[in-house]
Residue, then its C-alpha position, 0 to 999 in steps of 0.5 A: v487502461k492501466l490498473a493501480d501499480i500495486a496490481y502488477e507487483q508480486y506479493i512477497d513474504m515478510d519474515e517475522n523477525t524483519t522490520y523496516e524503519y526510517d532510512s531503510v530500503s526494501n521491496a516490502v517498503k515499496i509494496c507498502q508505499m504502493a498499497l497505501d497510495l491505493l488506499d488513498y493515503d498521501v504517499d510521496r514516493t513508491d521507490g522503497y525508501f523509508d523516509r520520514k513522510f512514509g513513517s508518518v503515513l504508516k503511523q496514520y494507517k496503523a492508527d486507522r486500523g487499530i494497530e500499535e501506532n509507530e513508524v515501524l513496518d513489521q510482518n503483522t502490519y505488512n500482512i494487514l496492509m496486503s489484505d486491505v489491498v486485496i479488498g481495495l483492488s476489488d473495489k470498483k472505484n479502484d478498478t480503472q479498467f471497469n470504470k473506463a468500460i462503463e464510461l465508453l458504454k455510456n458514450 
């Protein structure tokens, strides 16, 4: 049973002077798209392209976390999101392998 896609991605550091905004493409954006998907945000794509929808979802995530609300991916937001991913992956509701094992044991 496959885990969430983000579980197979390699964590990358994001430079403190780097930001991503609408119409940019990067691996950091891709990882954040996957992360937000894991955290149950309505993400349409996970290919690393920063579109208007992703900007809107990112802004909502920032509002939910009390971070300055804008549609910019910066190092601070990236690091907070990666921390949330670690917590999200350890949540049994996101552990597809654990849940499948429980299902099989119940049958």
